C-alpha positions in Angstrom: -63.1 81.6 -202.5 -60.6 80.9 -199.7 -61.9 83.7 -197.6 -65.5 82.4 -198.1 -64.4 78.9 -197.0 -62.7 80.3 -193.9 -65.8 82.3 -193.1 -67.9 79.1 -193.3 -65.6 77.3 -190.9 -65.2 80.0 -188.3 -68.4 82.0 -188.7 -70.7 79.3 -187.2 -71.4 78.6 -183.6 -69.1 75.6 -183.7 -66.2 77.5 -185.1 -66.6 80.2 -182.6 -66.8 77.8 -179.7 -63.6 76.0 -181.0 -61.7 79.3 -181.0 -62.8 80.1 -177.4 -61.7 76.6 -176.4 -58.3 77.1 -178.1 -57.7 80.4 -176.3 -58.9 78.9 -173.0 -56.4 76.0 -173.5 -53.5 78.3 -174.0 -54.4 80.2 -170.9 -54.9 77.1 -168.9 -51.6 75.6 -170.0 -49.7 78.9 -169.0 -51.5 78.8 -165.7 -50.4 75.2 -165.2 -46.9 76.2 -165.9 -46.8 78.9 -163.3 -48.7 77.2 -160.6 -46.5 74.1 -161.0 -43.3 75.8 -159.8 -42.8 75.5 -156.2 -40.4 76.9 -153.5 -40.0 75.4 -150.1 -39.3 78.2 -147.6 -37.3 78.2 -144.4 -40.3 76.9 -142.4 -40.7 73.9 -144.8 -43.9 75.4 -146.4 -44.5 75.2 -150.1 -44.9 78.6 -151.9 -46.2 79.0 -155.4 -46.7 81.9 -157.8 -44.5 84.7 -159.0 -42.6 85.1 -155.7 -41.8 81.4 -155.7 -40.4 81.6 -159.2 -38.2 84.5 -158.4 -36.8 82.8 -155.3 -36.1 79.6 -157.2 -34.4 81.5 -160.0 -32.2 83.4 -157.6 -31.2 80.2 -155.8 -30.2 78.3 -158.9 -28.4 81.2 -160.5 -26.1 81.2 -157.4 -24.9 77.8 -158.4 -24.8 78.6 -162.2 -21.6 77.6 -164.1 -19.8 74.9 -165.9 -20.7 71.6 -164.3 -17.1 70.4 -164.1 -15.5 68.1 -161.6 -14.7 70.9 -159.2 -18.2 72.3 -159.3 -19.6 68.8 -158.6 -17.3 68.4 -155.7 -18.7 71.6 -154.2 -22.3 70.5 -154.7 -21.7 67.0 -153.3 -19.8 68.5 -150.3 -22.7 70.8 -149.5 -25.2 68.1 -150.0 -23.4 65.9 -147.5 -23.3 68.8 -145.0 -27.0 69.2 -145.3 -27.6 65.4 -145.1 -25.9 65.4 -141.7 -28.0 68.1 -140.2 -30.7 67.3 -137.6 -33.4 68.5 -140.0 -32.3 66.0 -142.7 -31.9 63.2 -140.1 -35.3 63.9 -138.4 -38.3 61.6 -138.8 -40.5 64.6 -139.0 -41.4 65.3 -142.6 -41.6 69.0 -142.0 -38.0 69.1 -140.8 -37.1 67.0 -143.9 -38.8 69.6 -146.1 -36.7 72.3 -144.5 -33.6 70.4 -145.4 -34.9 69.9 -148.9 -35.3 73.6 -149.2 -31.6 74.2 -148.6 -30.8 72.1 -151.7 -33.1 73.8 -154.1 -30.3 75.8 -155.8 -28.7 72.6 -157.2 -31.6 70.2 -156.9 -31.6 69.4 -160.7 -27.9 68.4 -160.3 -28.7 66.0 -157.6 -31.3 64.4 -159.8 -28.7 63.8 -162.4 -26.4 62.4 -159.6 -29.2 59.9 -158.8 -29.0 58.7 -162.4 -25.3 58.7 -162.8 -24.4 56.8 -159.7 -27.3 54.3 -159.9 -26.6 50.5 -159.6 -27.9 50.0 -163.1 -29.2 52.1 -166.1 -32.9 51.6 -165.3 -32.7 52.4 -161.6 -33.7 55.7 -159.9 -33.1 56.1 -156.2 -34.3 59.5 -154.9 -31.7 59.3 -152.0 -28.8 58.0 -153.9 -27.1 61.4 -154.0 -26.7 61.3 -150.2 -24.3 58.3 -150.5 -22.1 59.9 -153.2 -18.9 61.4 -151.9 -17.0 64.5 -153.4 -14.2 62.0 -154.3 -16.5 60.3 -156.7 -17.2 63.5 -158.7 -14.9 62.4 -161.6 -17.2 59.5 -162.3 -20.2 61.7 -163.0 -20.0 61.7 -166.9 -18.2 58.5 -167.5 -20.9 56.7 -165.5 -23.6 57.9 -167.9 -22.0 56.0 -170.8 -20.9 53.0 -168.7 -24.3 52.3 -167.3 -25.9 52.6 -170.8 -23.3 50.3 -172.4 -23.8 47.8 -169.6 -27.6 47.8 -170.2 -27.3 47.6 -174.0 -24.8 44.7 -174.1 -26.3 42.6 -171.3 -27.3 39.5 -173.2 -29.4 38.2 -170.3 -31.7 41.1 -170.4 -34.7 41.6 -172.8 -33.3 44.9 -173.9 -30.4 43.3 -175.7 -32.6 41.8 -178.4 -34.4 45.0 -179.1 -31.4 46.5 -180.9 -29.2 45.4 -183.8 -25.4 45.7 -183.4 -25.3 48.8 -185.5 -28.1 50.3 -183.4 -26.2 49.6 -180.2 -23.0 51.2 -181.8 -25.0 54.2 -182.8 -26.4 54.8 -179.3 -23.0 54.4 -177.7 -21.5 56.8 -180.2 -24.2 59.4 -179.4 -23.4 59.1 -175.7 -19.7 59.3 -176.2 -19.8 62.3 -178.5 -22.0 64.4 -176.3 -20.3 67.7 -175.3 -19.3 67.7 -171.7 -19.1 69.2 -169.2 -22.6 70.6 -169.1 -23.4 74.2 -168.2 -25.8 74.4 -165.3 -28.1 77.4 -164.6 -31.9 78.1 -164.0 -33.7 76.4 -166.8 -37.3 76.1 -165.4 -38.9 78.2 -168.1 -37.8 75.8 -170.9 -38.4 72.6 -168.9 -42.0 73.6 -167.9 -42.6 74.8 -171.5 -41.8 71.4 -172.9 -43.4 69.5 -170.1 -46.8 71.0 -170.8 -46.4 71.1 -174.6 -48.1 67.7 -175.3 -51.3 69.1 -173.7 -51.2 72.2 -175.8 -50.4 70.5 -179.1 -52.8 67.5 -178.7 -55.6 69.9 -177.9 -54.7 71.9 -181.0 -54.8 68.7 -183.1 -58.3 67.8 -181.8 -59.7 71.2 -182.3 -58.3 71.6 -185.7 -59.5 68.2 -186.6 -63.1 69.3 -185.6 -62.8 72.4 -187.6 -61.5 70.8 -190.8 -63.8 67.8 -190.7 -66.6 69.8 -192.3 -64.7 71.5 -195.1 -65.6 68.9 -197.7 -68.6 67.4 -196.0 -70.5 70.7 -195.6 -72.1 70.9 -199.1 -73.5 67.4 -198.6 -74.8 68.2 -195.1 -76.5 71.4 -196.4 -77.7 69.6 -199.6 -76.0 72.2 -201.7 -73.8 69.7 -203.5 -75.7 69.9 -206.7 -75.2 73.7 -206.9 -71.6 73.4 -205.9 -70.6 70.9 -208.6 -72.7 72.5 -211.4 -70.9 75.9 -210.8 -68.2 77.0 -213.2 -65.3 76.4 -210.9 -67.1 73.7 -208.7 -64.6 71.0 -209.6 -61.5 73.1 -209.9 -60.8 76.3 -208.1 -63.5 75.7 -205.5 -61.9 72.4 -204.4 -58.5 74.0 -204.4 -59.8 76.8 -202.3 -61.1 74.3 -199.7 -57.6 72.8 -199.4 -55.9 76.1 -199.1 -58.4 77.2 -196.5 -57.6 74.1 -194.5 -53.9 74.7 -194.7 -54.2 78.4 -193.7 -56.5 77.5 -190.8 -54.2 74.9 -189.4 -51.1 77.1 -189.8 -52.7 80.3 -188.4 -54.4 78.7 -185.4 -51.6 76.3 -184.5 -48.9 79.0 -184.4 -51.1 81.5 -182.8 -51.8 79.0 -180.0 -48.2 77.6 -179.6 -46.4 81.0 -179.8 -48.8 82.6 -177.4 -48.3 79.7 -175.0 -44.5 80.0 -175.4 -44.5 83.8 -174.9 -46.7 83.6 -171.7 -44.7 80.8 -170.2 -41.2 82.1 -170.9 -42.4 85.6 -170.1 -43.4 84.6 -166.6 -40.9 81.9 -165.9 -37.9 83.3 -167.8 -36.1 82.3 -170.9 -32.6 81.8 -169.3 -30.7 78.5 -169.8 -31.9 77.8 -173.4 -28.4 76.9 -174.4 -28.1 74.2 -171.7 -28.1 70.6 -173.1 -31.3 68.6 -173.1 -29.7 66.2 -170.7 -30.0 68.8 -167.9 -33.7 67.8 -168.0 -33.5 64.4 -169.6 -30.4 62.8 -168.4 -30.7 59.6 -170.5 -31.6 61.2 -173.8 -29.2 60.4 -176.6 -30.1 63.5 -178.7 -27.6 66.2 -179.1 -29.9 69.2 -178.5 -29.9 72.3 -176.4 -33.2 73.1 -174.5 -34.2 75.8 -177.0 -33.4 73.4 -180.0 -35.6 70.7 -178.4 -38.4 73.2 -178.0 -38.0 74.3 -181.6 -38.2 70.6 -182.7 -41.2 70.2 -180.4 -43.1 73.1 -181.9 -42.1 72.3 -185.6 -43.0 68.6 -185.0 -46.3 69.5 -183.5 -47.1 71.7 -186.5 -46.3 68.9 -189.0 -48.4 66.4 -186.8 -51.3 68.8 -186.7 -51.1 69.5 -190.5 -51.1 65.7 -191.2 -54.0 65.0 -188.9 -56.0 67.8 -190.4 -55.3 66.9 -194.0 -56.1 63.2 -193.2 -59.4 64.3 -191.6 -60.1 66.3 -194.7 -59.3 63.4 -196.9 -61.7 61.1 -195.0 -64.3 63.8 -195.1 -63.9 64.1 -198.9 -64.1 60.4 -199.2 -67.1 59.7 -197.0 -68.9 63.1 -197.2 -69.3 62.7 -193.4 -67.8 65.2 -191.0 -69.0 63.0 -188.1 -66.9 60.1 -189.3 -64.0 62.2 -190.3 -63.8 63.9 -186.8 -63.0 60.6 -185.2 -59.7 60.3 -187.0 -57.6 62.5 -184.8 -59.0 60.8 -181.7 -58.2 57.3 -182.9 -54.7 58.2 -184.1 -53.9 60.0 -180.9 -55.3 57.6 -178.3 -55.1 54.2 -179.9 -51.3 54.1 -179.8 -51.3 54.9 -176.1 -53.6 52.0 -175.5 -51.5 49.6 -177.6 -48.4 50.8 -175.7 -49.9 49.8 -172.4 -49.8 46.2 -173.6 -46.3 46.1 -172.4 -44.4 44.8 -175.5 -41.1 46.6 -175.9 -40.8 45.6 -179.6 -44.3 46.9 -180.3 -43.5 50.2 -178.5 -40.4 50.7 -180.8 -42.6 50.6 -183.9 -45.4 52.6 -182.3 -42.6 55.3 -182.1 -43.1 55.9 -185.8 -46.8 56.8 -185.6 -47.9 60.4 -186.1 -49.0 60.9 -182.5 -45.3 61.0 -181.6 -45.1 64.4 -183.4 -47.6 65.8 -180.9 -45.6 64.7 -177.9 -41.9 65.1 -178.9 -40.9 66.1 -175.3 -41.7 62.5 -174.3 -40.4 61.0 -177.6 -36.9 62.5 -176.9 -36.7 60.2 -173.8 -37.1 57.0 -175.8 -34.5 54.9 -177.4 -36.3 54.5 -180.7 -33.7 53.9 -183.4 -34.1 52.1 -186.8 -31.7 50.4 -189.0 -32.3 50.9 -192.8 -29.6 49.0 -194.7 -26.4 49.8 -193.1 -27.4 53.1 -191.6 -29.2 53.8 -188.3 -31.7 56.6 -187.9 -33.3 58.0 -184.8 -37.1 58.6 -184.6 -36.5 62.3 -185.0 -34.6 61.7 -188.2 -37.6 60.0 -189.7 -40.9 61.4 -188.3 -40.8 65.0 -189.5 -39.8 64.1 -193.0 -42.1 61.1 -193.2 -45.2 63.1 -192.2 -44.3 66.1 -194.2 -44.2 63.9 -197.3 -47.5 62.2 -196.4 -49.1 65.6 -195.8 -48.0 66.7 -199.3 -49.2 63.5 -200.9 -52.7 64.0 -199.2 -53.2 67.2 -201.2 -53.7 65.7 -204.7 -55.6 62.8 -203.1 -58.1 65.3 -201.5 -58.4 67.1 -204.8 -59.1 64.1 -206.9 -61.3 62.3 -204.4 -63.6 65.2 -203.7 -63.8 66.3 -207.3 -64.6 62.8 -208.6 -66.6 61.2 -205.8 -68.4 64.4 -204.9 -69.6 64.8 -208.6 -70.7 61.2 -208.9 -72.6 61.4 -205.7 -74.2 64.7 -206.6 -75.3 63.3 -210.0 -76.7 60.2 -208.3 -78.8 62.3 -205.9 -79.7 65.0 -208.3 -80.5 63.3 -211.7 
């Protein structure tokens, strides 16, 4: 029965088109990953492609090592030397690009310096690193915590009222207990992999929603519901087969797409640097994760999110007997929170952080300071989201079973007296 249901889903024109779109999406995302890596050569021209990736990797590996005070002094000293050259001082953007190219080996460190030595936690000045001297290298890590604490405990700012005292203490503790010094090396593969992941995972959710929307509505669309429910196993095994088919479809297609995307991206850009802390890429994040752990969370969260969206779509389909109505569910749950977030309410944004669309874009969610106090304990969004929507996905299974078996039979009897 399960095989028959899968054949119905994927055997039609719509199913085949969906599979082609899914494969095309994976290839597009991998192409975006490769083409997005740039190398500025000695003439100030931008190069892309495999050669650019190789040059960038070699340049950053030259500066690889523990990012302690001495290594920071070396980087800041070299940065000041370049900043004083005629190319860096020139008003010609082409000359400036040449000077930029000389810094590419440690450019990610300079981005962290821009954050660490900012005037306040929310500022980012692209040229701030040029004013930081080697003698200030010892303030690099302490400044990260100092700026965050100053922001959290500033009672004159709107941010202060967004957190309880325990939530502020939790965030400070997360900052203070982060392992330092960081290890710096070439990490472009992991960073690009996660940067493009929302495009891949959201597209998966939409395509899977389209495919699962017709699992329960098909019999009514084809006017075969009377035969289905009058069959020996029509209200039992056949309904269970539909649920299992939906689960297998989501699991197989999601992991085929995501793992293919990962292998293509890391195969081209390289998998080095996976043990570097997430803060190499997301300086302000309070999560204690390495880059490979952040990707594992991104992929697992995306799967849970796609499973929940698909099961909810199937439930709506079972309830309404309409695949057209059911297929709108993923679109609404993915795009409506983004619209509401644009309203500009920080408090609303905090609670939007618990909606299922966050599972499809964990790379961005790891940037947010979404924490929640339950009783005397404080939890991050990532402590809640995977478990919450795993539980809801499980609860949807008996709801689908009972709804389709009961409502489907009643409607079938009404139309086929």
